[in-house]
C-alpha positions in Angstrom: -3.2 11.8 16.1 -4.1 9.1 13.6 -2.0 6.4 12.1 0.8 8.0 10.0 0.5 6.8 6.4 3.4 7.8 3.9 2.1 8.0 0.3 4.9 7.4 -1.9 4.9 8.4 -5.4 7.0 9.5 -8.4 10.3 7.6 -9.0 12.7 6.8 -11.9 10.0 5.8 -14.3 8.5 7.0 -17.6 5.2 6.8 -15.7 6.3 9.2 -13.3 3.6 12.0 -13.8 0.9 9.4 -13.9 2.1 8.3 -10.5 1.8 11.8 -9.2 -1.8 12.2 -10.4 -2.8 8.8 -9.0 -0.9 9.4 -5.5 -2.4 13.0 -4.9 -6.0 11.7 -5.6 -5.4 9.0 -3.0 -3.6 11.4 -0.6 -6.7 13.6 -0.6 -9.2 11.0 -0.2 -8.0 9.4 3.1 -10.1 9.8 6.3 -8.2 12.3 7.9 -10.0 11.5 11.2 -8.1 8.1 11.2 -4.9 8.9 9.3 -2.2 11.5 9.4 -1.3 11.4 5.6 2.4 12.3 4.5 3.0 12.6 0.7 6.5 11.6 -0.1 7.6 12.6 -3.6 10.5 10.6 -5.2 12.3 12.4 -7.8 13.3 10.8 -11.1 17.0 10.8 -9.5 15.6 8.5 -6.4 15.4 11.6 -4.0 12.5 11.7 -1.5 11.0 15.1 -0.6 8.2 16.3 1.8 6.4 19.2 2.8 3.3 21.3 2.4 3.9 21.7 -1.4 4.4 18.1 -2.1 0.6 17.4 -1.6 -0.5 20.0 -4.1 -0.9 19.0 -7.7 -0.5 22.5 -9.1 3.1 22.6 -7.4 4.3 20.2 -10.1 4.1 22.6 -13.0 7.4 23.5 -11.8 9.4 21.0 -10.2 12.6 22.8 -9.6 10.9 25.4 -7.6 8.9 22.7 -5.6 12.1 21.0 -4.6 13.8 24.2 -3.6 10.7 24.9 -1.3 10.5 21.4 0.0 12.6 19.2 2.5 14.7 16.4 1.3 14.5 13.3 3.5 15.9 9.6 3.7 14.6 6.6 5.4 16.1 5.3 8.6 15.0 2.4 10.9 15.3 3.3 14.7 14.0 1.2 17.5 11.7 -0.8 15.2 10.0 2.6 13.7 10.6 3.8 10.2 11.6 7.5 10.3 11.9 10.0 7.5 14.9 12.0 8.5 16.0 15.4 6.9 19.0 15.1 4.6 21.5 16.4 5.4 20.9 16.1 9.0 21.0 18.9 11.4 24.0 19.8 13.4 21.7 20.5 16.5 18.3 19.3 17.4 16.2 16.5 15.9 16.4 15.7 12.2 13.3 13.6 12.3 10.6 14.8 10.1 8.0 12.1 11.0 7.6 8.4 11.8 5.7 6.2 9.1 3.4 3.6 10.4 2.4 2.2 7.0 4.0 2.9 3.6 1.4 3.4 0.8 3.1 3.2 -2.6 1.2 4.7 -5.4 3.8 4.2 -8.1 3.6 2.9 -11.8 6.3 1.5 -14.0 9.9 0.2 -13.8 12.0 0.7 -10.7 9.1 1.3 -8.5 6.0 -0.9 -9.2 7.9 -3.7 -10.2 8.9 -4.9 -6.8 11.9 -2.5 -6.4 10.2 -0.1 -4.0 8.3 -3.0 -2.3 11.6 -4.8 -1.7 13.0 -1.5 0.0 10.0 -1.4 2.4 10.3 -5.1 3.0 14.1 -4.9 3.8 13.4 -2.0 6.1 10.4 -4.0 7.9 7.9 -1.4 7.1 4.4 -2.5 6.4 3.2 -1.5 3.0 0.0 -1.6 1.0 -0.4 -3.4 -2.2 1.1 -6.6 -3.6 4.4 -8.1 -2.3 7.8 -8.1 -4.1 7.1 -11.3 -6.1 3.6 -10.4 -7.3 4.7 -6.9 -8.1 7.6 -8.2 -10.3 5.4 -10.8 -12.0 2.7 -8.2 -12.7 5.2 -6.0 -14.6 6.8 -8.6 -16.6 4.3 -9.3 -19.4 5.9 -12.6 -20.5 6.5 -14.1 -17.0 3.0 -13.2 -16.1 1.5 -15.0 -19.1 3.6 -18.0 -18.1 2.2 -18.2 -14.7 -1.3 -17.6 -15.9 -1.1 -20.1 -18.6 0.2 -22.8 -16.2 -2.9 -22.0 -14.0 -5.1 -22.8 -16.9 -6.1 -19.0 -17.4 -6.5 -18.1 -21.1 -3.6 -15.9 -22.4 -2.5 -15.1 -25.9 0.7 -16.7 -26.8 3.6 -14.2 -27.2 7.1 -14.1 -28.3 10.1 -12.5 -26.2 12.3 -10.4 -28.3 15.7 -9.2 -26.9 17.2 -5.9 -27.9 20.7 -6.9 -28.6 20.0 -9.8 -31.2 17.4 -7.6 -32.8 20.0 -4.9 -33.6 22.6 -7.4 -34.5 20.5 -9.1 -37.1 17.3 -7.2 -37.6 16.0 -9.1 -40.7 16.6 -12.5 -39.0 14.6 -11.5 -36.0 11.8 -10.1 -38.0 11.6 -13.4 -40.1 11.6 -15.4 -36.8 8.6 -13.2 -35.5 6.9 -13.8 -38.8 7.1 -17.3 -38.7 5.3 -17.5 -35.4 2.6 -14.8 -35.8 0.5 -13.5 -38.6 -0.2 -9.8 -39.2 -1.7 -7.8 -37.6 0.4 -8.1 -34.6 0.9 -6.1 -31.4 4.2 -5.1 -30.1 4.9 -4.0 -26.5 7.7 -3.3 -24.0 8.1 -6.1 -21.5 7.8 -4.1 -18.4 5.9 -0.9 -18.9 2.3 0.1 -18.2 0.0 2.9 -19.3 0.2 1.4 -22.7 3.4 3.3 -23.3 5.2 1.9 -26.3 2.4 -0.3 -27.5 1.9 -0.5 -31.2 -0.3 -2.4 -33.6 1.6 -3.5 -36.9 0.6 -4.8 -40.1 3.9 -5.5 -42.0 7.8 -6.0 -41.7 8.6 -2.4 -41.8 5.9 -1.4 -39.1 7.1 -4.2 -37.1 10.7 -3.1 -37.2 9.8 0.5 -36.3 7.5 -0.8 -33.4 10.3 -2.8 -31.9 12.7 0.0 -32.1 10.1 2.1 -30.0 9.7 -0.5 -27.6 13.3 -0.9 -27.2 13.6 2.9 -26.2 11.8 1.9 -22.8 12.9 -1.7 -22.2 15.7 -4.2 -23.1 13.0 -6.7 -23.9 9.9 -6.5 -25.9 6.9 -8.9 -26.5 5.0 -9.6 -29.7 1.6 -11.2 -29.9 -1.1 -11.5 -32.6 -3.6 -8.6 -32.7 -7.2 -9.7 -31.6 -9.7 -9.3 -34.4 -13.1 -7.6 -33.4 -11.3 -6.3 -30.3 -13.3 -5.2 -27.2 -11.2 -4.4 -24.1 -12.8 -5.1 -20.6 -11.3 -4.3 -17.4 -12.1 -5.5 -13.9 -10.4 -4.7 -10.6 -10.0 -7.2 -7.6 -9.8 -6.1 -3.9 -8.3 -8.6 -1.2 -5.6 -11.1 -0.7 -5.0 -14.8 -0.6 -7.7 -15.6 2.0 -10.5 -13.4 0.5 -11.0 -11.1 -2.6 -13.8 -9.6 -4.5 -14.1 -8.5 -8.0 -15.3 -5.1 -9.2 -17.9 -4.1 -11.7 -16.6 -4.4 -15.4 -15.6 -1.4 -17.5 -15.1 -0.9 -21.2 -12.3 1.6 -22.1 -12.9 3.6 -25.2 -10.0 4.2 -27.5 -9.7 6.6 -30.3 -6.7 4.5 -31.6 -6.4 0.9 -32.8 -5.1 0.0 -29.3 -5.7 1.9 -26.1 -2.8 4.4 -25.8 -1.4 6.6 -23.2 -3.1 9.7 -24.6 -6.6 7.7 -24.4 -5.7 6.9 -20.7 -4.4 10.2 -19.4 -4.0 13.1 -21.6 -7.4 13.5 -22.9 -8.9 13.7 -19.4 -6.2 15.2 -17.6 -7.1 13.5 -14.3 -5.7 10.1 -14.6 -7.5 6.9 -15.3 -10.6 8.1 -13.6 -11.3 10.6 -16.3 -10.6 8.4 -19.2 -13.4 7.5 -21.6 -15.1 4.3 -20.8 -18.6 2.4 -20.5 -19.3 1.6 -16.9 -20.8 -0.8 -16.5 -19.5 -2.5 -19.5 -22.2 -3.2 -22.0 -21.7 -7.0 -22.0 -23.8 -10.0 -21.3 -24.4 -11.3 -17.7 -22.5 -14.6 -18.8 -19.6 -12.6 -20.1 -19.5 -10.4 -16.9 -19.4 -13.6 -14.6 -16.6 -15.1 -16.8 -14.6 -12.0 -16.6 -15.0 -11.3 -12.8 -14.1 -15.0 -12.3 -11.1 -15.1 -14.4 -10.0 -11.8 -12.6 -10.1 -13.5 -9.3 -8.2 -16.4 -10.5 -5.4 -14.1 -12.1 -5.3 -12.1 -9.1 -4.5 -15.2 -6.9 -2.4 -16.9 -9.7 0.2 -14.1 -9.3 -0.3 -13.8 -5.5 -1.6 -10.3 -5.5 -2.7 -8.3 -2.5 -4.5 -5.0 -2.1 -6.2 -3.7 -5.3 -5.2 -4.9 -8.8 -6.8 -4.3 -12.1 -7.1 -7.3 -14.6 -7.3 -6.1 -18.2 -9.0 -8.5 -20.7 -9.0 -8.8 -24.5 -12.2 -10.1 -26.1 -13.2 -11.1 -29.6 -16.7 -9.5 -30.0 -17.7 -12.0 -32.6 -16.3 -15.2 -31.3 -16.7 -14.4 -27.5 -13.1 -15.6 -26.8 -11.6 -14.0 -23.6 -8.0 -13.6 -22.7 -6.3 -12.0 -19.7 -4.1 -9.3 -21.2 -2.2 -8.1 -18.1 -2.6 -7.7 -14.3 -1.8 -4.2 -13.0 -0.7 -4.5 -9.4 -1.0 -0.7 -8.8 -3.4 0.5 -11.4 -4.1 4.2 -12.2 -6.1 6.1 -9.9 -6.1 2.7 -7.8 -8.9 1.8 -10.1 -11.4 3.5 -7.5 -13.9 4.2 -10.1 -14.4 0.6 -10.7 -16.1 0.2 -7.2 -18.7 2.8 -7.6 -22.4 2.1 -7.0 -24.2 0.3 -9.8 -27.5 -1.5 -10.1 -25.9 -4.6 -8.7 -24.0 -3.3 -6.0 -23.9 -0.2 -3.5 -20.2 -0.1 -4.2 -17.3 1.4 -2.2 -16.1 4.8 -1.8 -12.7 5.9 -2.5 -12.1 6.6 1.2 -13.5 3.0 2.2 -11.2 1.4 -0.6 -8.2 3.1 1.2 -9.2 1.9 4.3 -9.4 -1.7 3.2 -6.0 -1.4 1.7 -4.3 -0.2 4.9 -6.1 -3.0 6.8 -4.7 -5.6 4.3 -1.2 -4.2 4.8 -1.4 -4.4 8.5 -2.8 -8.0 8.3 0.1 -9.0 6.0 2.5 -7.5 8.6 1.0 -9.5 11.3 1.1 -12.7 9.4 4.8 -12.0 8.4 5.9 -11.3 12.0 5.0 -14.8 13.0 7.5 -16.3 10.6 11.1 -17.1 11.5 13.8 -15.2 9.5 16.8 -16.4 11.5 18.2 -19.6 12.9 19.3 -20.0 16.7 22.7 -21.0 15.6 25.7 -18.7 15.3 27.8 -20.2 12.4 30.4 -17.4 13.0 31.1 -18.2 16.8 33.5 -21.1 16.0 34.8 -19.6 12.8 38.6 -19.5 12.9 40.4 -16.2 12.5 43.0 -15.7 9.8 41.2 -17.6 7.0 37.9 -18.0 5.3 35.7 -21.1 5.0 36.9 -21.9 1.6 40.5 -21.5 2.5 41.1 -18.1 1.1 43.5 -16.2 3.3 44.6 -12.7 3.3 
């Protein structure tokens, strides 16, 4: 029996369905001679389900039926092992569905990719693939990520953070403030979403107001930045950790719209990011390729990423200027397609990529196990009964 890998996906996120596609692609690509793969579907209510049907993409056409014919579980630590236990528990016999040796989150969006799920695994002392809590949170927060990258000397576009409550309290004042900082055209984005959801290019005050209202449907904070003229988007993935990382070949995604949107990425192909329209390798000069790959590595390390991440770039085709747009700590389809063979590289298969991600998860766990998380002092041993330290008594 191989190592038990729990592939966790879904969750309370507007990118829920994208996660299902990405996760099941991954689940079917593991080397089954090495791993016992257990798909774990998280509903939008946060419940976890397992079973034979959970690993079949066609079952998600009717989720109520899927859940009815699957087993609800919860996570429990017992004797140093993370167990998936049926819920509610049985009156008699074992309620353990399976143990998990490594958690493999393939999730997208808020409440899951942003460090929330990673924090759960870390609290439960479960080795997990991908970036840690801090890097995951930074990668999801577009404003915070830009601040860190800028501090590290990495080129990013300046942006303005816009809060929902002040916007609806005095819309005209907020619009005037934005217009004082950014010329049109501008781009409006929800602060912490991926998959290009809620992203709009605007050319005037009315469009700006409408775009902010759309962004606030998905997040309490939006960001506004100037739109790049002569725009070309270039993406590059990075695989590794703080000790060693490598950059993939570059791609140029092709959009049917003024900015790459959700339908360009997922709906047109129907198979996730791997089916989206793109030029691979990107038709760019060797100098631009080298610069993009170098900046991708720097961005990966600046945010403290681990595993695989995709760094998205904005470039001006005329001036040649390049800016890091965002860092996706769990990219759609895990960006496996960016590691394919090219004239310059033999590439990595999806199975080899997954192997490497598990190795990195176990490496981090070994390193973390050498750290101290407690002191050999029991402050409570001499604590006087009848009162609290601050003098508050019952």
